[in-house]
NUNUZA-965982 format. One record per residue (C-alpha): residue in three letters; x, y, z. Coordinates in steps of 0.5 Angstrom, whole numbers, padded with zeros to 4 digits, always signed. Each point is the difference from the previous one (the first is absolute). Layout:
# residues N
ALAXYZ;...
This chain:
# residues 299
MET+0271+0424+0263;VAL-0006-0002+0004;THR-0001+0004+0006;GLY-0001-0002+0007;PHE-0007+0003+0000;VAL-0002-0004-0006;VAL+0003-0007+0002;ASN-0005+0001+0006;SER-0006+0003-0004;PRO-0006-0004-0002;ALA+0000-0004-0006;PRO-0003+0005-0005;ILE+0005+0005+0002;TYR+0006-0005+0000;ASN-0002-0003-0007;GLY-0001+0007-0003;ALA+0007+0002+0003;ARG+0003-0006-0003;VAL-0002+0002-0007;ILE+0005+0005+0000;GLN+0005-0006+0002;ASN-0002-0005-0005;LEU+0001+0005-0005;PHE+0007+0002+0002;ASP+0001-0008+0001;CYS-0002-0001-0007;ARG+0004+0005-0003;LYS+0006-0002+0004;ILE-0001-0008-0002;ASN-0001+0002-0008;LYS+0006+0005+0000;ALA+0005-0006+0003;VAL-0003-0005-0005;ARG+0002+0005-0006;GLN+0007+0001+0003;GLY+0001-0007+0001;THR+0001+0001+0008;PRO-0001-0006+0004;LEU-0006+0000+0005;VAL+0001-0002+0007;LEU-0006-0004+0003;ILE-0001-0002+0007;TYR-0005-0006-0001;GLN-0002-0006+0004;TYR-0006-0003+0004;GLY-0002+0004+0006;ARG+0004+0005+0004;VAL+0006-0003+0002;ALA+0005+0005+0001;SER-0002+0003-0006;THR-0001+0007+0002;SER+0007+0000+0004;VAL+0003-0003-0007;TYR-0003+0005-0004;ALA+0002+0006+0005;SER+0007-0003+0000;VAL+0001+0000-0008;LEU-0003+0007-0001;ALA+0005+0002+0005;ALA+0006-0003-0004;ASN-0002+0006-0005;LEU+0000-0005-0006;ASP+0000+0003-0007;MET-0007-0004-0001;PRO-0007+0001+0002;VAL-0002-0005+0006;TYR-0007-0002+0001;HIS-0003-0004+0005;VAL-0005-0005-0003;HIS-0005-0006+0001;THR-0001-0002-0007;LEU+0002+0001-0007;SER-0006-0003-0003;SER-0004+0006-0003;ALA-0007-0004+0001;ARG+0001-0002+0007;ALA+0002+0007+0002;VAL-0007+0002-0004;GLU-0003-0005+0004;TRP+0002+0003+0007;ILE-0001+0007-0003;ASP-0007-0001-0002;ARG-0001-0004+0007;ALA+0002+0006+0004;ARG-0004+0005-0004;ARG-0006-0004+0001;ASN+0001-0001+0008;GLY+0002+0008+0000;ARG+0007-0002+0002;ARG+0006+0003-0001;ILE+0004-0002-0007;ASP+0007-0001+0003;ARG+0006+0003-0005;ASN+0002-0008+0000;PHE-0006-0001-0004;VAL+0001+0005-0005;LEU+0007-0002-0001;GLY-0002-0007-0001;LYS-0004+0002-0006;LEU+0005+0005-0003;LEU+0006-0005+0001;GLY-0005-0006-0003;GLU-0002+0004-0006;VAL+0008+0002-0001;ILE+0002-0008+0001;SER-0006-0002-0005;LYS+0002+0005-0006;ILE+0008-0002+0001;GLY-0003-0008+0000;ASP+0006-0005-0001;GLY+0005+0005-0003;SER+0006+0002+0004;TYR+0000+0006+0004;PRO+0006+0005-0002;LYS+0002-0001+0007;PRO-0003-0005+0005;TRP-0005+0002+0005;LYS+0002-0001+0007;ILE-0004-0004+0005;ILE+0001-0001+0007;SER-0005-0005+0004;ILE+0000-0002+0007;PHE-0003-0006+0003;ARG-0001-0002+0007;GLU-0002-0007+0004;PRO-0008-0001-0001;ILE-0001+0000+0008;SER+0002+0007+0001;VAL-0003+0003-0006;PHE-0007-0004+0001;VAL+0000+0003+0007;SER+0002+0007-0002;LEU-0005+0001-0006;HIS-0005-0002+0005;PHE+0002+0006+0005;LEU+0001+0005-0006;ASN-0007-0001-0003;PRO-0005-0004+0005;LYS-0006-0002-0003;GLY-0006-0004+0002;GLN+0000-0005+0006;PHE+0007+0002+0002;VAL-0002+0007+0001;GLU-0005-0002+0005;VAL+0005-0005+0003;LEU+0005+0006+0001;GLU-0005+0005+0003;LYS-0002-0005+0005;TYR+0006-0002+0002;CYS+0005+0005-0001;GLU+0001+0002+0007;GLY+0000-0005+0006;ASN+0000-0007-0002;LYS+0003-0001-0007;SER+0001-0007-0001;PRO-0007-0001-0004;VAL+0004+0004-0005;ILE+0006-0005+0000;ASP-0006-0005-0001;TYR-0002+0003-0006;PHE+0006+0000-0004;GLN+0002-0007+0003;THR-0007-0003-0003;LEU+0001+0004-0007;PHE+0007-0003-0001;ASP-0002-0007+0002;ARG-0006+0000-0004;ASP+0003+0003-0006;ASP+0004-0003-0006;PRO+0006+0005-0001;SER+0001-0003-0007;GLY-0006+0004-0002;TRP+0002+0006+0003;LEU+0002+0006-0005;LEU+0006+0002+0004;SER+0002-0007-0001;ASN-0001+0000-0008;TRP+0001+0008-0001;TYR+0006-0001-0004;ASP-0003-0006-0005;GLU-0007+0003+0000;VAL+0001+0008-0001;PHE+0008+0002+0000;GLY+0001-0006-0006;GLU-0006+0002-0003;GLU+0001+0008+0000;THR+0008+0000-0002;GLY+0000-0007-0004;VAL+0006-0002+0005;ASN-0001-0007+0004;VAL+0005+0001+0006;TYR-0001-0007+0001;ASP+0005-0001-0006;HIS+0005+0003+0004;ARG+0004-0002+0006;PHE-0001+0004+0006;ASP+0006+0001+0004;VAL-0003-0002+0007;ASP+0007+0001+0004;GLN+0000+0007-0002;GLY-0007+0002+0000;TYR+0000+0004-0007;GLN+0000-0002-0007;ILE+0000+0004-0007;ILE-0003-0003-0006;LYS+0001+0004-0007;ASP-0003-0001-0007;ASP-0001+0005-0005;ARG-0006+0004+0003;PHE+0001+0000+0007;GLU+0006-0001+0005;ILE-0003-0002+0007;LEU+0002+0000+0007;LEU-0003-0005+0004;LEU+0001+0001+0008;ARG-0002-0004+0005;PHE-0003+0004+0006;GLU+0004-0004+0005;ASP+0007+0002-0002;LEU-0003+0007-0003;SER+0006+0005+0004;ASN+0006-0003-0004;GLY-0004-0003-0006;PHE-0003+0007-0002;LYS+0007+0003+0001;GLN+0004-0005-0004;GLY-0006-0002-0005;ALA-0001+0007-0002;ALA+0007+0002-0001;GLN+0000-0006-0005;LEU-0006+0002-0003;PHE+0002+0007-0002;GLY+0007-0001+0000;LEU+0002+0005+0005;GLY+0003+0000+0007;GLU-0003-0003+0006;ASP+0001+0007+0004;ARG-0006+0002-0005;PHE-0005-0004+0003;ASN-0002+0000+0007;LEU-0006-0003+0003;ILE-0005+0005+0002;HIS-0005-0003+0005;SER-0008+0003-0002;HIS-0006-0003+0004;LEU-0005+0004-0004;HIS-0005-0005+0000;LYS-0001-0003+0007;ASN-0006+0001+0004;ASP+0001+0004+0006;LYS-0007-0002+0003;TYR+0002-0007+0000;HIS+0007+0000+0001;GLU+0001-0003+0007;ILE-0005-0006-0001;HIS+0004-0001-0007;GLU+0007+0000+0004;TYR-0003-0005+0005;VAL-0002-0005-0006;LYS+0007+0001-0003;ASN+0003-0002+0007;ASN-0005-0005+0002;LEU-0003-0004-0006;LYS+0002-0007+0000;LEU-0002-0005-0005;SER+0000-0008+0000;ARG+0007-0003-0003;GLU-0005-0003-0005;THR-0003+0006-0002;CYS+0007+0004-0001;ASN+0002-0006-0004;LYS-0006+0001-0005;ILE+0002+0007+0000;TYR+0007-0001-0002;SER+0000-0005-0005;THR-0003+0004-0006;LYS+0003+0001-0006;PHE+0002+0007+0002;ILE+0003-0001+0006;LYS+0004-0006-0002;HIS+0003+0004-0006;PHE+0002+0006+0004;TYR+0001-0002+0007;SER+0006-0005+0003;ASP-0002-0006+0004;ASP+0004+0003+0006;LEU-0004+0007-0001;ILE-0007-0005-0001;ASP+0002-0003+0007;ARG+0001+0006+0003;LEU-0006+0003-0002;THR-0004-0006+0002;ALA+0004+0000+0007;LYS-0003+0008+0001;TRP-0007-0002-0002;SER-0001-0007+0003;THR-0002-0002+0007;ASN+0006-0005+0000;SER+0005+0006+0000;
């Protein structure tokens, strides 16, 4: 609905055009709720393949509305919207969707939905996510490092990440605690109460309100096709992964690739990162060993 011109427009034009989209979304969500039609939500921390999975689910032509969100809390969404307004920034569609969906969930409360909503949530190992998020939205000192060393000698950028990983406590990272602190709070579902199949790389959790497909990024190609087919009760041929890279930062693409290919951490740091509750629940010992070997100076 939003044209390429609007997408590339300054915040005032973008936000004004988004009002129409927001009204359309509100009507569509309320209609689905009245009719008892399940909503499909792509919902997770960060942007780990979320645009690809969103596009792939849309392409399956399901008889259900599909939305890409980063919160199901109306209060949290309002905070994001207010902050964007204060700073003269764009109010992203997922902010408004979070507000609308959070309000609907609050109204329904603990009652049963006519049919459970579907949630697809993708996660990825922390080192890759940590690096990608830095390049997606560079801030502060990292911008200074990039501008100074994006050409020529790039080793100081590697040093920057090594220092961050060595000094940080991964047990305190939001990406390590998101399923506890955000997902569980907003859905009422504790994913850690349910065994995750670390060999197949995906799992479906069902309760009265939600049917949740948890997908490990490292197994996404097969996991999405198989898991989505099970979630929706359709053939695997309906679900083909469409790769989308809407959120890459082309300006720093070369240095980003350099970091991904050359960053090495001490084995001690890797062990620290891969010993959190999140990792132990979703990753097999063998996969942890392979990730440690990939990022470790001793590989």
